[in-house]
N, C-alpha and C positions, 0 to 999 in steps of 0.2 A: 456549311457552317463551320466557322473557325472558332476554335477553342481558346479561352484566355489562359494566361499562364497558370492561374490557380485551378482552372479546370483541368489543364494538362497534368498538373501535380495530383489532383484527386484521381484522375484516370490511372496514372502510373501507380500510386499507392494501392488503389483497388487491384490493379492487374498483378502487382507484386504479391499481394496476400493470396489471391486465388490461383495463382500459377502453380502453387504446391501440389494440387491435385493432379494437374496435367504432368507434372514431372514425376510423381509417384507412379503413375500408369506408364510413362515413357520408360521408367526404370524397369518395370516388370516385363515390358516388351523386349528391352534389351537383354534381359537375363534369360527369359523364357524362350522367346522367339529367335533371337539372334545369338543365344548361348554365349553372351559376354560374361566376363568375371564379375561376380556380385560386388566385390570390393571396388573394382574400377567404376562400375555404374554408380555406386554410392558416391564416390568422389565427384563424378560428373553431376550428379543431382544436387549435391550439397553446394557446389560452386554455382551452378545455375539457379539455385534457390537463394543462396546466401547474398550474392551481389544485388539483385533488385531488392530483396527484403531489407538489406542493411541501408540502402538508399531510401527506401519507403520509411524506415524507422526514423532515420535522421531527418527526413522532411516532416514527418509526423511530430517528432520531438520538438522541432523548431516551432510548430504551431501551437503546442500545448505542453511545455516541459513540466508544469505543475502536476498535470494529470498523471504523467509518466512517474514522477518521484513518489507521489502518494500511492499510486497503485502498486509499485514495486516495494515500497515501504510496508504497506499492509500485507502483501503476498509473503515477503520474507518474515515478517513477524509472525504470521500464521503458520508458516512452515517451521520456524523455530519453536513456537509454542507447542505444535503437534509433535515435534521431536522430543520436547521435554516431557510431554504428557504420555507420549507412546514411543518410548526409546527403542522398542523392537522394530519400529517402522523406519528408523533413521537411514538405514541402508538403501531403502526403496525411495525415500524422499530425496536423498542425496542423488541417487542415480537418475531418477526420472524428472525430478525438478530442474536439475542442472542441464538435462538433456533436451527436454521438451517444454516444460511449463515456462520457465524464465526466459529462455531465448526465442521460443516460437510462438507458443500459444497466447501469452500475455501480449507481446508486441503486435501479433496479428490483430487482436481485438481492439488494442489501442489505436493502431493505424486506421482501422475502419471507422472508429469513433471520430477520428479527426477530419473524415472526408465531409466537405461542406455540401456536396450535391449528391444526395442519396440516388438519383437517377443513374449516376455512374456505376454504382454497386450493382444494380440490376442489369445494366448493358453489359458490363464485364463479365458478370456471372453467366449470361447467356453465351458470350463469345467463348469463354472457357468451357462451358458445357459442350459446345460443338467440337472443341479440340478433344475433349475427354471422350465424347461419343465415337469420334473417328479412331482414336487410339483403342478403345474397347472393341471397336468393330474389327480392327486389325488383329487384336489379341484373340478374339473369338473365332475368327476365320482360321487363324493359325492353329488354334486348339482343335477345332473341328476338322481342319485339314490334316491332323496328325503329326504336325511338326513338334509338339511337345505334350507332355502329360502333367496335369496338376496332382502333385503328390502331398501338398500340405497347404493349410490355410494361411493366407497372407492378409493380415488385418489392415496393413497400410494400403494395399491395393483395393480392398473392400471400401475403406473410408475414401479413397480417392475416387472411386466409382460413384459414391454417394454425391 
């Protein structure tokens, strides 16, 4: 079965959004199992994440620019209002909203909203799940094989596993 151009775009958008989990697990494998430098692996993950996600955002924005503008306008107004009402939280809002909320969380949700065929979301979700399963299996085998020890909690890894 051949996919139309719009279906290929849907598939790409969903893949770019869900790829984040697999990349987080891959980064943990590179750090813990292969003992690579954490900063270098972060650069790899950001590049491998940013390129497809940037394209997905552009494609999604072209489908519904009004939704993007309204969503960001509301988000920024809420962040500013929160900063005015609770000035003690300003440093956290600045640090985390600029790092996660505005560039990753909101665009991911908006990208998924623009997908016209919901079947692609489920299909890609299962494909990415198998990739994550294989990565976690490698990670677990390396751990139980004594190649490394877990010394602290990694929230990103835990969310990636979910």
